[in-house]
N, C-alpha and C positions, 0 to 999 in steps of 0.2 A: 449644547452637545458633544460638550467633551472638547477633545482635540480634533474631531472631525473637520476636514480641510474643506471651507467655503466656497460655493463656484462662482466664479467673479461673470459677471453676466453686464453685457454693455448698458442695454436699456430693458426696465422692465415697468409695463404699464399696468396700473391696477384700475377695477373700478366700481361701483356699486359694490363696500362694501356694506353700509346700511348699519355703522356702529351706533348702537342705541337701540336695538330690535331685537328681539327675541329671534331670528330668523340668521343672525349674524353669525359667522361660524369664525368667531376673532381666535379661537386656539389653533385651531388648524392653520391661519393665516400667520397666525405667529410662529408657530413650527416651520414655515415655508419659509418667510423672512430672515429665520436666525439660520439657514441654509444658504443663503446668497449670500453676494458681497456686488450690489449693482453700483454703475457708475452713475447712471441718472437712473430717477425713480419719478414716474410719471402718477400721480391719483388724480384719475378721469372720473373727477364726480362720482356724487351721492356715497361718500366715504362716510359721513357722519350722519345720520338721517334726523333733520332738522324738522320735518313735518312731524315725526312721533317720538319726538327726546322727552323721554322724560326721566325727571331724577329719583323716581322710583327703581330704574331698572338704570344700572350701569356698572357692570359689572367689570371686576380686576383685568380682566383678559382684555377686553375694550379699553381699558387705560392702556395697558402693556401694549398693544399695538401704536397707540399715541408714539408712547415712549418711547418704544424701538425707532421709528420712523424718524423722531427728532434727532436719536443716538446716531442715526445715518448720515445726518445732518452734520456734525461731529466727525465723522470722518470723512468729508469729504464726497458724500455722494450729492448730488444736485437734484433737487427735489422742484417737480414742478405740481403746484396742486391749482387743477380747472375745474372751474363749477359747474353741478347738473341743478336737476329741479329741486331734491331734496334736499342740498343744500344751498341753494340760491341764494342766501343771505350773506353769503360769502361776494358774491358779485359786484356789493359795493366797492370791495376792496379789491377789484382786479386790476393789474399793474404794478400792484403790492411787491417791494423787492426788500428782502432783509437777507444779505449773505450769497448762502446758496439755495434760498429758498424761495418761490415767486410760486403768486396768485396770480390766474388768469381767466381766460374766459374759451383758449383756443391758444395751439401752437404751432407753429411749422419748424421741421424739423430735419436735419441734411444728413440722410443717411448714404455712404458711398454714393455720395452724386447725386442720389434721389432726394425728391421730399415728400414729408410724410406731413400732413394733415392729420390733427390731431384736437377732437374737441369733444363734450358728453354725448352730445344729438339729442338732445331733448328738444332743440327748437325746431325740430322737423316733424313733432307730435303733435299731431293738432289737438288732440285735448287738451295738452299744454298750452294751447296758442287761445280757445275758445272758452274751457268749462275747467278751469285749473281745482274746482271744488271737485269736480267727479273725481280727478286723477289722483285728490285728496282721499278721496272716498275709498278708491279701489285700491290705495297703497294701505288700509287701513284693512281692508279683505284679505288682501294679499296675505298679509301678516296674521291673521288669524289663522289664513289655511297654512301657514307655516308652522302654527303653532299645534293646529290639528293634526299636521304631517308628522311632528313633532314624535305626538303620542301614537300614532298609528304604526309608527317605525318601531316606537318601544316593544311594544306589543306583536309588532313582526319579529324583532330580535328576541324577545321570549319565548317563542314558536319556533325560532332555527330558520326561517325566511327572511330571503333578501329586502332591503329598504327602497323605500318606492317614492318617487316626487310627483305628490299629487298636483303641485302647481304647472309640472311641466306634463305632464300627461292633459291636462283642460287647454294648455297650449298646443299640444301638439294635435286635440281632437277638433277646435276648433277654427273652424276656415276662415271666420275673420281675424283671428290671431296671426293666423300663419300670413293672410294677404297682407297684414297689419307690418310685420317685418319684413317682409320680402318689400314691399312698396317702399318704406323705412331704409331699407339697404340701395336699393334703385335711386331713389333721391338723392341720399348721399355722396353714392358714385356719380349720379350725373355732375351734380355743380363741382363736385374733384376734379371733373374730366374738362370742363369748362375751363378750369384755371390753370390746367397742366399741373395737377399734383402727380404724381405717384402713388402716393398711397394715401388711402383715408383711414383713419381709425377713429373710432367709438365704443359708445359703454352702449347704458340708458334699456337697450331690449331683454338683457339678460339672455345674451344668445351668443356662445363662443363662436366665431368664424375666420378663415380664411379662405376667400377665395377671388377670383380674377370676374368683373365684373367687365361687359364688353357694351357699347353704344354703339351708331351711327356716325360718334365724335371723337371716340377712340377706346381706351380703355384704362383702366384703375385697380388695385390692389387693393380690397375690401378686406378690412380689418372690424374683428370687433372682441372686445377683451373678457366679455363675461359677466361675473358675479362670484361672489362669495356665500352666496343663499342658497341658489341649488346648484352651481357648475361649480363651484371652488375652482376658479380659474383665472388668467390673467394671459395676458403676452409678456414674449421675451423677445431679445432683436439681441441675432449675434452678429459682426461685418464678416465672417466667414462661413456661417450659415443660415443669415437669414431671418425671418419669425419663425416663430412656432406659438402655436397655442400651449400652456401650462397648465396641465391637470394635476390637483392634490391627490388626486383617488390614484392615477399612474407613478407618484413620489411616495416609494417606499423609505427612501432616508428621511425626507419630511416628517414622516407617521412618525418615524421612529424614535425624531424628538422629543427629550421628556420635560414637560412644563414644571416647577415649582406648585406645590398642592397651594400654595395664594392664588395664582394662576386662572387654576380650573373651578373656584367659587362663585358660585352664581349672582351676589354682591359685594361690593364695594364696600366696607365698613367704616361709617366715618373716623371711628380710633384710631384706624390702620392710616388715614388717610393726613389726620394730624401727627403721629408719631412720624409718617416718612417727610410729612412737613419740615416738624424739629429737627429731623437728624439730617436734612438736605442745611440746615441751617445751621448745625453745630460743626457736621464734617471738616474739618480743617483739610483741602486739597496740598500736599506737597508737590 
C-alpha cells in the first residue's frame, strides 16, 4: 500500500476465514491485514478449512494470507491460534509454543483490568457433539450455496444491481437458525458469568455481534468476530475506545490496497512454488 501509514491496533481477533474453500475472501482479508500493525492477533478457529481441504484448490491469495501472518510474527506481533471444528486436527498440538506463536483451545486475556474469555464456540454446538457427520455434510452444502451465490452476484453485477447473500437470507428466514444463534449466545454468556469473566469472545456462527447479556446471576459483554465468508468482519480492541466490529465493506482504505496480479490468480502454480522455494534457499540475506 505504498507509503500509507498502517493503523496500530492493540488486539485483532479473526475467525472463520476458511482458507482452502471457494467462499473464502482471502484477497479482501489480505488487503485488510496490509493496513494494520497489530500487537496481538488471535486466530479464533476455522482458519484453514481442513474438512474441505483439497490439493486442487489452494489459490495464491490463500497462501499469501498465511505468509503475511508469519511475517507479523517476525515483526513482534504475538499470534495465538485457537482451534475450531474445521481445523480440529490442530487440537492435538494445544499448548505448543514457538516464540511468539501459541496454539490453544481457549485463552483468557487481561484488558484494562477486565478479563476476556476467548474460544471458538463449537463446544456449544449440539450438532458437533452428537452428529459430526451431519455438521460436515452441512459444511459441504454451505460451500455449494456460496458457489451458487458467487454466480448469482456475478449476474447481478452485470445487470447493475446490488449483490446479495443467499446464506444470510436463509439464516434470517429460518426460525430454527435464529433460535440456535440466540441459544448459542446465551449459553456462552451464562458460563462466562458463572466464571466471573467480563467479556466472552467467540466465532463459529458467522454472526458478528457486540452486546451486553444479563441474567439473574449478573451480566457479561458477548462478542463475536463474524467471518470472512459472508460478513468479512473481525473484532478490534483499543484500550482507549474499547471493542469494535471491523467490517471490510466500510473500510475504503483497505479496499484501495492494490495486490500484485499473482495474488489474484485462482490457482497456485506448482512451477511458481518451486521457483519461490529455490529463490528462498539461494537468496543470501545481508
